[in-house]
mmCIF file of the N, C-alpha and C atoms, coordinates in Angstrom:
data_MODEL
# 
_entry.id   MODEL 
# 
loop_
_atom_site.group_PDB 
_atom_site.id 
_atom_site.type_symbol 
_atom_site.label_atom_id 
_atom_site.label_alt_id 
_atom_site.label_comp_id 
_atom_site.label_asym_id 
_atom_site.label_entity_id 
_atom_site.label_seq_id 
_atom_site.pdbx_PDB_ins_code 
_atom_site.Cartn_x 
_atom_site.Cartn_y 
_atom_site.Cartn_z 
_atom_site.occupancy 
_atom_site.B_iso_or_equiv 
_atom_site.pdbx_formal_charge 
_atom_site.auth_seq_id 
_atom_site.auth_comp_id 
_atom_site.auth_asym_id 
_atom_site.auth_atom_id 
_atom_site.pdbx_PDB_model_num 
ATOM 1   N N  . MET A 1 1  ? -8.829  22.081  -16.020 1.00 0.00 ? 1  MET A N  1 
ATOM 2   C CA . MET A 1 1  ? -8.570  20.602  -16.405 1.00 0.00 ? 1  MET A CA 1 
ATOM 3   C C  . MET A 1 1  ? -7.605  20.329  -15.549 1.00 0.00 ? 1  MET A C  1 
ATOM 4   N N  . SER A 1 2  ? -6.435  21.151  -15.611 1.00 0.00 ? 2  SER A N  1 
ATOM 5   C CA . SER A 1 2  ? -5.168  20.796  -14.933 1.00 0.00 ? 2  SER A CA 1 
ATOM 6   C C  . SER A 1 2  ? -5.598  20.594  -13.342 1.00 0.00 ? 2  SER A C  1 
ATOM 7   N N  . GLU A 1 3  ? -6.208  21.433  -13.067 1.00 0.00 ? 3  GLU A N  1 
ATOM 8   C CA . GLU A 1 3  ? -6.587  21.617  -11.258 1.00 0.00 ? 3  GLU A CA 1 
ATOM 9   C C  . GLU A 1 3  ? -7.480  20.324  -10.963 1.00 0.00 ? 3  GLU A C  1 
ATOM 10  N N  . MET A 1 4  ? -8.529  19.899  -11.823 1.00 0.00 ? 4  MET A N  1 
ATOM 11  C CA . MET A 1 4  ? -9.115  18.711  -11.686 1.00 0.00 ? 4  MET A CA 1 
ATOM 12  C C  . MET A 1 4  ? -8.115  17.476  -11.743 1.00 0.00 ? 4  MET A C  1 
ATOM 13  N N  . ASN A 1 5  ? -7.066  17.249  -12.396 1.00 0.00 ? 5  ASN A N  1 
ATOM 14  C CA . ASN A 1 5  ? -6.409  16.378  -12.550 1.00 0.00 ? 5  ASN A CA 1 
ATOM 15  C C  . ASN A 1 5  ? -5.439  16.254  -11.217 1.00 0.00 ? 5  ASN A C  1 
ATOM 16  N N  . HIS A 1 6  ? -5.182  17.475  -10.820 1.00 0.00 ? 6  HIS A N  1 
ATOM 17  C CA . HIS A 1 6  ? -4.129  17.533  -9.711  1.00 0.00 ? 6  HIS A CA 1 
ATOM 18  C C  . HIS A 1 6  ? -5.063  16.895  -8.434  1.00 0.00 ? 6  HIS A C  1 
ATOM 19  N N  . ASN A 1 7  ? -6.209  17.463  -8.339  1.00 0.00 ? 7  ASN A N  1 
ATOM 20  C CA . ASN A 1 7  ? -6.970  16.908  -7.261  1.00 0.00 ? 7  ASN A CA 1 
ATOM 21  C C  . ASN A 1 7  ? -7.074  15.504  -7.158  1.00 0.00 ? 7  ASN A C  1 
ATOM 22  N N  . ILE A 1 8  ? -7.472  14.824  -8.207  1.00 0.00 ? 8  ILE A N  1 
ATOM 23  C CA . ILE A 1 8  ? -7.287  13.346  -8.513  1.00 0.00 ? 8  ILE A CA 1 
ATOM 24  C C  . ILE A 1 8  ? -6.064  12.743  -7.940  1.00 0.00 ? 8  ILE A C  1 
ATOM 25  N N  . SER A 1 9  ? -5.115  13.164  -8.640  1.00 0.00 ? 9  SER A N  1 
ATOM 26  C CA . SER A 1 9  ? -3.808  12.472  -7.959  1.00 0.00 ? 9  SER A CA 1 
ATOM 27  C C  . SER A 1 9  ? -3.290  12.687  -6.786  1.00 0.00 ? 9  SER A C  1 
ATOM 28  N N  . GLU A 1 10 ? -4.111  13.462  -5.662  1.00 0.00 ? 10 GLU A N  1 
ATOM 29  C CA . GLU A 1 10 ? -3.762  13.895  -4.189  1.00 0.00 ? 10 GLU A CA 1 
ATOM 30  C C  . GLU A 1 10 ? -4.747  13.140  -3.652  1.00 0.00 ? 10 GLU A C  1 
ATOM 31  N N  . ARG A 1 11 ? -5.769  12.446  -4.030  1.00 0.00 ? 11 ARG A N  1 
ATOM 32  C CA . ARG A 1 11 ? -6.973  11.843  -3.441  1.00 0.00 ? 11 ARG A CA 1 
ATOM 33  C C  . ARG A 1 11 ? -6.306  10.422  -2.555  1.00 0.00 ? 11 ARG A C  1 
ATOM 34  N N  . TRP A 1 12 ? -7.023  9.993   -1.701  1.00 0.00 ? 12 TRP A N  1 
ATOM 35  C CA . TRP A 1 12 ? -6.874  8.835   -1.035  1.00 0.00 ? 12 TRP A CA 1 
ATOM 36  C C  . TRP A 1 12 ? -7.166  7.620   -1.797  1.00 0.00 ? 12 TRP A C  1 
ATOM 37  N N  . LEU A 1 13 ? -6.324  6.620   -2.064  1.00 0.00 ? 13 LEU A N  1 
ATOM 38  C CA . LEU A 1 13 ? -6.316  5.473   -2.949  1.00 0.00 ? 13 LEU A CA 1 
ATOM 39  C C  . LEU A 1 13 ? -6.735  4.085   -2.322  1.00 0.00 ? 13 LEU A C  1 
ATOM 40  N N  . SER A 1 14 ? -7.786  3.267   -2.845  1.00 0.00 ? 14 SER A N  1 
ATOM 41  C CA . SER A 1 14 ? -8.050  1.960   -2.177  1.00 0.00 ? 14 SER A CA 1 
ATOM 42  C C  . SER A 1 14 ? -7.191  1.113   -2.332  1.00 0.00 ? 14 SER A C  1 
ATOM 43  N N  . VAL A 1 15 ? -7.269  0.013   -1.587  1.00 0.00 ? 15 VAL A N  1 
ATOM 44  C CA . VAL A 1 15 ? -6.400  -1.291  -1.761  1.00 0.00 ? 15 VAL A CA 1 
ATOM 45  C C  . VAL A 1 15 ? -6.098  -1.744  -3.209  1.00 0.00 ? 15 VAL A C  1 
ATOM 46  N N  . ASP A 1 16 ? -7.315  -1.729  -3.932  1.00 0.00 ? 16 ASP A N  1 
ATOM 47  C CA . ASP A 1 16 ? -7.294  -2.270  -5.317  1.00 0.00 ? 16 ASP A CA 1 
ATOM 48  C C  . ASP A 1 16 ? -6.529  -1.277  -6.103  1.00 0.00 ? 16 ASP A C  1 
ATOM 49  N N  . GLU A 1 17 ? -6.818  0.056   -6.174  1.00 0.00 ? 17 GLU A N  1 
ATOM 50  C CA . GLU A 1 17 ? -6.138  1.067   -6.863  1.00 0.00 ? 17 GLU A CA 1 
ATOM 51  C C  . GLU A 1 17 ? -4.617  0.925   -6.536  1.00 0.00 ? 17 GLU A C  1 
ATOM 52  N N  . ILE A 1 18 ? -4.191  1.090   -5.469  1.00 0.00 ? 18 ILE A N  1 
ATOM 53  C CA . ILE A 1 18 ? -2.702  1.126   -4.844  1.00 0.00 ? 18 ILE A CA 1 
ATOM 54  C C  . ILE A 1 18 ? -2.190  -0.137  -5.568  1.00 0.00 ? 18 ILE A C  1 
ATOM 55  N N  . ALA A 1 19 ? -2.796  -1.495  -5.449  1.00 0.00 ? 19 ALA A N  1 
ATOM 56  C CA . ALA A 1 19 ? -2.200  -2.296  -5.901  1.00 0.00 ? 19 ALA A CA 1 
ATOM 57  C C  . ALA A 1 19 ? -2.167  -2.540  -7.637  1.00 0.00 ? 19 ALA A C  1 
ATOM 58  N N  . ALA A 1 20 ? -3.272  -2.098  -8.016  1.00 0.00 ? 20 ALA A N  1 
ATOM 59  C CA . ALA A 1 20 ? -3.066  -1.734  -9.656  1.00 0.00 ? 20 ALA A CA 1 
ATOM 60  C C  . ALA A 1 20 ? -1.909  -0.706  -9.941  1.00 0.00 ? 20 ALA A C  1 
ATOM 61  N N  . TYR A 1 21 ? -1.929  0.243   -9.286  1.00 0.00 ? 21 TYR A N  1 
ATOM 62  C CA . TYR A 1 21 ? -0.687  1.150   -9.463  1.00 0.00 ? 21 TYR A CA 1 
ATOM 63  C C  . TYR A 1 21 ? 0.624   0.434   -9.455  1.00 0.00 ? 21 TYR A C  1 
ATOM 64  N N  . LEU A 1 22 ? 0.781   -0.150  -8.502  1.00 0.00 ? 22 LEU A N  1 
ATOM 65  C CA . LEU A 1 22 ? 2.048   -0.944  -8.030  1.00 0.00 ? 22 LEU A CA 1 
ATOM 66  C C  . LEU A 1 22 ? 2.217   -2.303  -9.152  1.00 0.00 ? 22 LEU A C  1 
ATOM 67  N N  . GLY A 1 23 ? 1.064   -2.713  -9.509  1.00 0.00 ? 23 GLY A N  1 
ATOM 68  C CA . GLY A 1 23 ? 0.916   -3.810  -10.500 1.00 0.00 ? 23 GLY A CA 1 
ATOM 69  C C  . GLY A 1 23 ? 1.350   -5.229  -9.545  1.00 0.00 ? 23 GLY A C  1 
ATOM 70  N N  . ILE A 1 24 ? 0.655   -5.243  -8.606  1.00 0.00 ? 24 ILE A N  1 
ATOM 71  C CA . ILE A 1 24 ? 0.855   -6.345  -7.456  1.00 0.00 ? 24 ILE A CA 1 
ATOM 72  C C  . ILE A 1 24 ? -0.680  -6.814  -6.994  1.00 0.00 ? 24 ILE A C  1 
ATOM 73  N N  . ASN A 1 25 ? -0.444  -8.041  -6.564  1.00 0.00 ? 25 ASN A N  1 
ATOM 74  C CA . ASN A 1 25 ? -2.023  -8.351  -6.013  1.00 0.00 ? 25 ASN A CA 1 
ATOM 75  C C  . ASN A 1 25 ? -2.458  -7.554  -4.884  1.00 0.00 ? 25 ASN A C  1 
ATOM 76  N N  . PRO A 1 26 ? -3.729  -7.459  -4.627  1.00 0.00 ? 26 PRO A N  1 
ATOM 77  C CA . PRO A 1 26 ? -4.252  -6.778  -3.393  1.00 0.00 ? 26 PRO A CA 1 
ATOM 78  C C  . PRO A 1 26 ? -3.742  -7.331  -2.244  1.00 0.00 ? 26 PRO A C  1 
ATOM 79  N N  . GLY A 1 27 ? -3.776  -8.729  -2.288  1.00 0.00 ? 27 GLY A N  1 
ATOM 80  C CA . GLY A 1 27 ? -3.449  -9.497  -0.636  1.00 0.00 ? 27 GLY A CA 1 
ATOM 81  C C  . GLY A 1 27 ? -1.757  -9.058  -0.667  1.00 0.00 ? 27 GLY A C  1 
ATOM 82  N N  . THR A 1 28 ? -1.115  -8.896  -1.504  1.00 0.00 ? 28 THR A N  1 
ATOM 83  C CA . THR A 1 28 ? 0.259   -8.303  -1.128  1.00 0.00 ? 28 THR A CA 1 
ATOM 84  C C  . THR A 1 28 ? 0.299   -7.226  -0.620  1.00 0.00 ? 28 THR A C  1 
ATOM 85  N N  . VAL A 1 29 ? -0.692  -6.203  -0.757  1.00 0.00 ? 29 VAL A N  1 
ATOM 86  C CA . VAL A 1 29 ? -0.772  -4.828  -0.143  1.00 0.00 ? 29 VAL A CA 1 
ATOM 87  C C  . VAL A 1 29 ? -1.263  -5.086  1.557   1.00 0.00 ? 29 VAL A C  1 
ATOM 88  N N  . TYR A 1 30 ? -2.134  -6.028  1.670   1.00 0.00 ? 30 TYR A N  1 
ATOM 89  C CA . TYR A 1 30 ? -2.611  -6.457  3.011   1.00 0.00 ? 30 TYR A CA 1 
ATOM 90  C C  . TYR A 1 30 ? -1.296  -7.007  3.884   1.00 0.00 ? 30 TYR A C  1 
ATOM 91  N N  . LYS A 1 31 ? -0.559  -7.890  3.092   1.00 0.00 ? 31 LYS A N  1 
ATOM 92  C CA . LYS A 1 31 ? 0.752   -8.388  3.838   1.00 0.00 ? 31 LYS A CA 1 
ATOM 93  C C  . LYS A 1 31 ? 1.852   -7.371  4.184   1.00 0.00 ? 31 LYS A C  1 
ATOM 94  N N  . TRP A 1 32 ? 1.684   -6.345  3.212   1.00 0.00 ? 32 TRP A N  1 
ATOM 95  C CA . TRP A 1 32 ? 2.701   -5.300  3.359   1.00 0.00 ? 32 TRP A CA 1 
ATOM 96  C C  . TRP A 1 32 ? 2.290   -4.322  4.554   1.00 0.00 ? 32 TRP A C  1 
ATOM 97  N N  . ILE A 1 33 ? 0.835   -4.199  4.509   1.00 0.00 ? 33 ILE A N  1 
ATOM 98  C CA . ILE A 1 33 ? 0.312   -3.121  5.652   1.00 0.00 ? 33 ILE A CA 1 
ATOM 99  C C  . ILE A 1 33 ? 0.680   -3.892  7.334   1.00 0.00 ? 33 ILE A C  1 
ATOM 100 N N  . LYS A 1 34 ? 0.669   -5.129  6.947   1.00 0.00 ? 34 LYS A N  1 
ATOM 101 C CA . LYS A 1 34 ? 0.720   -6.206  8.294   1.00 0.00 ? 34 LYS A CA 1 
ATOM 102 C C  . LYS A 1 34 ? 2.277   -6.115  8.650   1.00 0.00 ? 34 LYS A C  1 
ATOM 103 N N  . ARG A 1 35 ? 3.117   -6.471  7.619   1.00 0.00 ? 35 ARG A N  1 
ATOM 104 C CA . ARG A 1 35 ? 4.399   -6.880  7.891   1.00 0.00 ? 35 ARG A CA 1 
ATOM 105 C C  . ARG A 1 35 ? 5.557   -5.829  7.796   1.00 0.00 ? 35 ARG A C  1 
ATOM 106 N N  . LYS A 1 36 ? 5.102   -4.865  7.099   1.00 0.00 ? 36 LYS A N  1 
ATOM 107 C CA . LYS A 1 36 ? 6.251   -3.892  6.644   1.00 0.00 ? 36 LYS A CA 1 
ATOM 108 C C  . LYS A 1 36 ? 5.699   -2.352  7.018   1.00 0.00 ? 36 LYS A C  1 
ATOM 109 N N  . THR A 1 37 ? 4.808   -2.206  7.686   1.00 0.00 ? 37 THR A N  1 
ATOM 110 C CA . THR A 1 37 ? 4.120   -0.878  7.889   1.00 0.00 ? 37 THR A CA 1 
ATOM 111 C C  . THR A 1 37 ? 4.133   0.023   6.833   1.00 0.00 ? 37 THR A C  1 
ATOM 112 N N  . MET A 1 38 ? 3.679   -0.519  5.691   1.00 0.00 ? 38 MET A N  1 
ATOM 113 C CA . MET A 1 38 ? 3.287   0.238   4.401   1.00 0.00 ? 38 MET A CA 1 
ATOM 114 C C  . MET A 1 38 ? 2.415   1.536   5.024   1.00 0.00 ? 38 MET A C  1 
ATOM 115 N N  . PRO A 1 39 ? 2.970   2.597   4.319   1.00 0.00 ? 39 PRO A N  1 
ATOM 116 C CA . PRO A 1 39 ? 2.056   3.744   4.498   1.00 0.00 ? 39 PRO A CA 1 
ATOM 117 C C  . PRO A 1 39 ? 0.494   3.503   4.368   1.00 0.00 ? 39 PRO A C  1 
ATOM 118 N N  . ALA A 1 40 ? -0.194  3.748   5.341   1.00 0.00 ? 40 ALA A N  1 
ATOM 119 C CA . ALA A 1 40 ? -1.635  3.310   5.164   1.00 0.00 ? 40 ALA A CA 1 
ATOM 120 C C  . ALA A 1 40 ? -2.421  3.815   6.238   1.00 0.00 ? 40 ALA A C  1 
ATOM 121 N N  . ILE A 1 41 ? -3.555  4.361   5.963   1.00 0.00 ? 41 ILE A N  1 
ATOM 122 C CA . ILE A 1 41 ? -4.615  4.706   7.216   1.00 0.00 ? 41 ILE A CA 1 
ATOM 123 C C  . ILE A 1 41 ? -5.899  4.069   6.970   1.00 0.00 ? 41 ILE A C  1 
ATOM 124 N N  . LYS A 1 42 ? -6.278  3.502   8.167   1.00 0.00 ? 42 LYS A N  1 
ATOM 125 C CA . LYS A 1 42 ? -7.714  2.686   8.184   1.00 0.00 ? 42 LYS A CA 1 
ATOM 126 C C  . LYS A 1 42 ? -8.751  3.740   8.187   1.00 0.00 ? 42 LYS A C  1 
ATOM 127 N N  . VAL A 1 43 ? -9.619  3.718   7.352   1.00 0.00 ? 43 VAL A N  1 
ATOM 128 C CA . VAL A 1 43 ? -10.932 4.716   7.587   1.00 0.00 ? 43 VAL A CA 1 
ATOM 129 C C  . VAL A 1 43 ? -12.245 3.650   7.632   1.00 0.00 ? 43 VAL A C  1 
ATOM 130 N N  . GLY A 1 44 ? -12.604 3.521   8.739   1.00 0.00 ? 44 GLY A N  1 
ATOM 131 C CA . GLY A 1 44 ? -13.717 2.659   8.974   1.00 0.00 ? 44 GLY A CA 1 
ATOM 132 C C  . GLY A 1 44 ? -13.064 1.119   8.749   1.00 0.00 ? 44 GLY A C  1 
ATOM 133 N N  . SER A 1 45 ? -13.635 0.399   7.853   1.00 0.00 ? 45 SER A N  1 
ATOM 134 C CA . SER A 1 45 ? -13.123 -1.094  7.544   1.00 0.00 ? 45 SER A CA 1 
ATOM 135 C C  . SER A 1 45 ? -12.309 -0.910  6.326   1.00 0.00 ? 45 SER A C  1 
ATOM 136 N N  . LEU A 1 46 ? -11.924 0.462   5.761   1.00 0.00 ? 46 LEU A N  1 
ATOM 137 C CA . LEU A 1 46 ? -11.202 0.336   4.507   1.00 0.00 ? 46 LEU A CA 1 
ATOM 138 C C  . LEU A 1 46 ? -9.591  0.848   4.983   1.00 0.00 ? 46 LEU A C  1 
ATOM 139 N N  . TRP A 1 47 ? -8.812  0.421   3.947   1.00 0.00 ? 47 TRP A N  1 
ATOM 140 C CA . TRP A 1 47 ? -7.424  1.109   4.084   1.00 0.00 ? 47 TRP A CA 1 
ATOM 141 C C  . TRP A 1 47 ? -7.211  1.919   2.979   1.00 0.00 ? 47 TRP A C  1 
ATOM 142 N N  . LYS A 1 48 ? -6.656  3.073   3.253   1.00 0.00 ? 48 LYS A N  1 
ATOM 143 C CA . LYS A 1 48 ? -6.606  4.154   2.301   1.00 0.00 ? 48 LYS A CA 1 
ATOM 144 C C  . LYS A 1 48 ? -5.144  4.633   2.040   1.00 0.00 ? 48 LYS A C  1 
ATOM 145 N N  . PHE A 1 49 ? -4.482  4.889   0.885   1.00 0.00 ? 49 PHE A N  1 
ATOM 146 C CA . PHE A 1 49 ? -3.011  5.333   0.751   1.00 0.00 ? 49 PHE A CA 1 
ATOM 147 C C  . PHE A 1 49 ? -2.790  6.751   0.007   1.00 0.00 ? 49 PHE A C  1 
ATOM 148 N N  . LYS A 1 50 ? -1.920  7.420   0.237   1.00 0.00 ? 50 LYS A N  1 
ATOM 149 C CA . LYS A 1 50 ? -1.497  8.435   -0.754  1.00 0.00 ? 50 LYS A CA 1 
ATOM 150 C C  . LYS A 1 50 ? -0.334  8.084   -1.377  1.00 0.00 ? 50 LYS A C  1 
ATOM 151 N N  . LYS A 1 51 ? -0.663  8.269   -2.710  1.00 0.00 ? 51 LYS A N  1 
ATOM 152 C CA . LYS A 1 51 ? 0.320   7.895   -3.751  1.00 0.00 ? 51 LYS A CA 1 
ATOM 153 C C  . LYS A 1 51 ? 1.894   8.107   -3.454  1.00 0.00 ? 51 LYS A C  1 
ATOM 154 N N  . ASP A 1 52 ? 2.160   9.390   -3.272  1.00 0.00 ? 52 ASP A N  1 
ATOM 155 C CA . ASP A 1 52 ? 3.219   9.812   -2.742  1.00 0.00 ? 52 ASP A CA 1 
ATOM 156 C C  . ASP A 1 52 ? 3.981   9.289   -1.694  1.00 0.00 ? 52 ASP A C  1 
ATOM 157 N N  . GLN A 1 53 ? 3.043   9.075   -0.656  1.00 0.00 ? 53 GLN A N  1 
ATOM 158 C CA . GLN A 1 53 ? 3.786   8.361   0.652   1.00 0.00 ? 53 GLN A CA 1 
ATOM 159 C C  . GLN A 1 53 ? 4.451   6.694   0.154   1.00 0.00 ? 53 GLN A C  1 
ATOM 160 N N  . VAL A 1 54 ? 3.345   5.970   -0.883  1.00 0.00 ? 54 VAL A N  1 
ATOM 161 C CA . VAL A 1 54 ? 3.951   4.873   -1.261  1.00 0.00 ? 54 VAL A CA 1 
ATOM 162 C C  . VAL A 1 54 ? 4.895   4.746   -2.035  1.00 0.00 ? 54 VAL A C  1 
ATOM 163 N N  . ASP A 1 55 ? 5.125   5.901   -2.813  1.00 0.00 ? 55 ASP A N  1 
ATOM 164 C CA . ASP A 1 55 ? 6.095   6.077   -3.723  1.00 0.00 ? 55 ASP A CA 1 
ATOM 165 C C  . ASP A 1 55 ? 7.452   6.071   -3.001  1.00 0.00 ? 55 ASP A C  1 
ATOM 166 N N  . LYS A 1 56 ? 7.222   7.119   -2.161  1.00 0.00 ? 56 LYS A N  1 
ATOM 167 C CA . LYS A 1 56 ? 8.603   7.101   -1.197  1.00 0.00 ? 56 LYS A CA 1 
ATOM 168 C C  . LYS A 1 56 ? 8.780   5.906   -0.602  1.00 0.00 ? 56 LYS A C  1 
ATOM 169 N N  . TRP A 1 57 ? 7.925   5.095   -0.039  1.00 0.00 ? 57 TRP A N  1 
ATOM 170 C CA . TRP A 1 57 ? 8.209   3.640   0.827   1.00 0.00 ? 57 TRP A CA 1 
ATOM 171 C C  . TRP A 1 57 ? 8.895   2.954   -0.195  1.00 0.00 ? 57 TRP A C  1 
ATOM 172 N N  . VAL A 1 58 ? 8.252   2.610   -1.535  1.00 0.00 ? 58 VAL A N  1 
ATOM 173 C CA . VAL A 1 58 ? 8.845   1.872   -2.348  1.00 0.00 ? 58 VAL A CA 1 
ATOM 174 C C  . VAL A 1 58 ? 10.214  2.168   -2.652  1.00 0.00 ? 58 VAL A C  1 
ATOM 175 N N  . GLU A 1 59 ? 10.494  3.576   -3.104  1.00 0.00 ? 59 GLU A N  1 
ATOM 176 C CA . GLU A 1 59 ? 11.912  3.857   -3.250  1.00 0.00 ? 59 GLU A CA 1 
ATOM 177 C C  . GLU A 1 59 ? 12.921  3.722   -2.118  1.00 0.00 ? 59 GLU A C  1 
ATOM 178 N N  . ASN A 1 60 ? 12.373  3.796   -1.054  1.00 0.00 ? 60 ASN A N  1 
ATOM 179 C CA . ASN A 1 60 ? 13.474  3.716   0.179   1.00 0.00 ? 60 ASN A CA 1 
ATOM 180 C C  . ASN A 1 60 ? 13.817  2.001   0.479   1.00 0.00 ? 60 ASN A C  1 
ATOM 181 N N  . GLY A 1 61 ? 13.315  1.141   -0.427  1.00 0.00 ? 61 GLY A N  1 
ATOM 182 C CA . GLY A 1 61 ? 13.521  -0.184  -0.370  1.00 0.00 ? 61 GLY A CA 1 
ATOM 183 C C  . GLY A 1 61 ? 12.527  -0.934  0.565   1.00 0.00 ? 61 GLY A C  1 
ATOM 184 N N  . SER A 1 62 ? 11.541  -0.197  1.179   1.00 0.00 ? 62 SER A N  1 
ATOM 185 C CA . SER A 1 62 ? 10.725  -0.967  2.310   1.00 0.00 ? 62 SER A CA 1 
ATOM 186 C C  . SER A 1 62 ? 10.116  -2.102  1.741   1.00 0.00 ? 62 SER A C  1 
ATOM 187 N N  . THR A 1 63 ? 9.969   -2.458  0.341   1.00 0.00 ? 63 THR A N  1 
ATOM 188 C CA . THR A 1 63 ? 9.104   -3.614  -0.042  1.00 0.00 ? 63 THR A CA 1 
ATOM 189 C C  . THR A 1 63 ? 9.899   -5.010  -0.222  1.00 0.00 ? 63 THR A C  1 
ATOM 190 N N  . ASN A 1 64 ? 11.231  -4.834  0.139   1.00 0.00 ? 64 ASN A N  1 
ATOM 191 C CA . ASN A 1 64 ? 12.267  -5.879  0.204   1.00 0.00 ? 64 ASN A CA 1 
ATOM 192 C C  . ASN A 1 64 ? 12.105  -6.667  1.515   1.00 0.00 ? 64 ASN A C  1 
ATOM 193 N N  . THR A 1 65 ? 11.587  -8.025  1.080   1.00 0.00 ? 65 THR A N  1 
ATOM 194 C CA . THR A 1 65 ? 11.263  -9.005  2.320   1.00 0.00 ? 65 THR A CA 1 
ATOM 195 C C  . THR A 1 65 ? 12.349  -9.972  2.348   1.00 0.00 ? 65 THR A C  1 
ATOM 196 N N  . SER A 1 66 ? 12.453  -10.461 3.672   1.00 0.00 ? 66 SER A N  1 
ATOM 197 C CA . SER A 1 66 ? 13.447  -11.601 4.111   1.00 0.00 ? 66 SER A CA 1 
ATOM 198 C C  . SER A 1 66 ? 12.545  -12.792 3.998   1.00 0.00 ? 66 SER A C  1 
ATOM 199 N N  . THR A 1 67 ? 13.512  -13.826 3.372   1.00 0.00 ? 67 THR A N  1 
ATOM 200 C CA . THR A 1 67 ? 13.001  -15.091 3.564   1.00 0.00 ? 67 THR A CA 1 
ATOM 201 C C  . THR A 1 67 ? 12.261  -15.876 4.705   1.00 0.00 ? 67 THR A C  1 
ATOM 202 N N  . SER A 1 68 ? 12.744  -15.321 5.694   1.00 0.00 ? 68 SER A N  1 
ATOM 203 C CA . SER A 1 68 ? 12.076  -15.746 7.178   1.00 0.00 ? 68 SER A CA 1 
ATOM 204 C C  . SER A 1 68 ? 10.672  -15.138 7.383   1.00 0.00 ? 68 SER A C  1 
ATOM 205 N N  . ALA A 1 69 ? 10.535  -14.011 7.054   1.00 0.00 ? 69 ALA A N  1 
ATOM 206 C CA . ALA A 1 69 ? 9.347   -13.246 7.054   1.00 0.00 ? 69 ALA A CA 1 
ATOM 207 C C  . ALA A 1 69 ? 8.121   -13.802 6.627   1.00 0.00 ? 69 ALA A C  1 
ATOM 208 N N  . ASP A 1 70 ? 8.632   -14.187 5.227   1.00 0.00 ? 70 ASP A N  1 
ATOM 209 C CA . ASP A 1 70 ? 7.656   -14.837 4.379   1.00 0.00 ? 70 ASP A CA 1 
ATOM 210 C C  . ASP A 1 70 ? 7.399   -16.255 4.441   1.00 0.00 ? 70 ASP A C  1 
ATOM 211 N N  . THR A 1 71 ? 7.778   -16.949 5.146   1.00 0.00 ? 71 THR A N  1 
ATOM 212 C CA . THR A 1 71 ? 7.781   -18.285 5.351   1.00 0.00 ? 71 THR A CA 1 
ATOM 213 C C  . THR A 1 71 ? 7.171   -18.512 6.701   1.00 0.00 ? 71 THR A C  1 
ATOM 214 N N  . GLY A 1 72 ? 7.103   -17.635 7.509   1.00 0.00 ? 72 GLY A N  1 
ATOM 215 C CA . GLY A 1 72 ? 6.513   -17.842 8.872   1.00 0.00 ? 72 GLY A CA 1 
ATOM 216 C C  . GLY A 1 72 ? 4.959   -18.290 8.998   1.00 0.00 ? 72 GLY A C  1 
ATOM 217 N N  . ALA A 1 73 ? 4.546   -18.774 9.928   1.00 0.00 ? 73 ALA A N  1 
ATOM 218 C CA . ALA A 1 73 ? 3.171   -19.224 10.067  1.00 0.00 ? 73 ALA A CA 1 
ATOM 219 C C  . ALA A 1 73 ? 2.455   -17.974 10.015  1.00 0.00 ? 73 ALA A C  1 
ATOM 220 N N  . LYS A 1 74 ? 1.269   -18.065 9.330   1.00 0.00 ? 74 LYS A N  1 
ATOM 221 C CA . LYS A 1 74 ? 0.192   -16.778 9.246   1.00 0.00 ? 74 LYS A CA 1 
ATOM 222 C C  . LYS A 1 74 ? -0.760  -16.809 10.421  1.00 0.00 ? 74 LYS A C  1 
ATOM 223 N N  . LYS A 1 75 ? -0.694  -15.805 10.986  1.00 0.00 ? 75 LYS A N  1 
ATOM 224 C CA . LYS A 1 75 ? -2.003  -15.596 12.046  1.00 0.00 ? 75 LYS A CA 1 
ATOM 225 C C  . LYS A 1 75 ? -3.150  -14.616 11.571  1.00 0.00 ? 75 LYS A C  1 
ATOM 226 N N  . ASP A 1 76 ? -3.900  -15.299 12.069  1.00 0.00 ? 76 ASP A N  1 
ATOM 227 C CA . ASP A 1 76 ? -5.508  -14.651 11.622  1.00 0.00 ? 76 ASP A CA 1 
ATOM 228 C C  . ASP A 1 76 ? -5.713  -13.362 12.635  1.00 0.00 ? 76 ASP A C  1 
ATOM 229 N N  . ASP A 1 77 ? -6.247  -12.335 12.194  1.00 0.00 ? 77 ASP A N  1 
ATOM 230 C CA . ASP A 1 77 ? -6.559  -11.133 12.840  1.00 0.00 ? 77 ASP A CA 1 
ATOM 231 C C  . ASP A 1 77 ? -7.879  -11.237 13.544  1.00 0.00 ? 77 ASP A C  1 
# 
């Protein structure tokens, strides 16, 4: 059973899963990917995340935002 739990904790997480883990809105995840180089990989049309990489990114303070970055005009992709 512990091996199974280990495998689950190492799998790639979706935007919704990483947003729920961090307690944020999925839209914020997309903003962080675009503006802050949140550690993610695009698989087809889906973004995927490794929990340990995101944990390190958050711990390093990479989620801190400056007011000017958040108030700028939004660009369509």
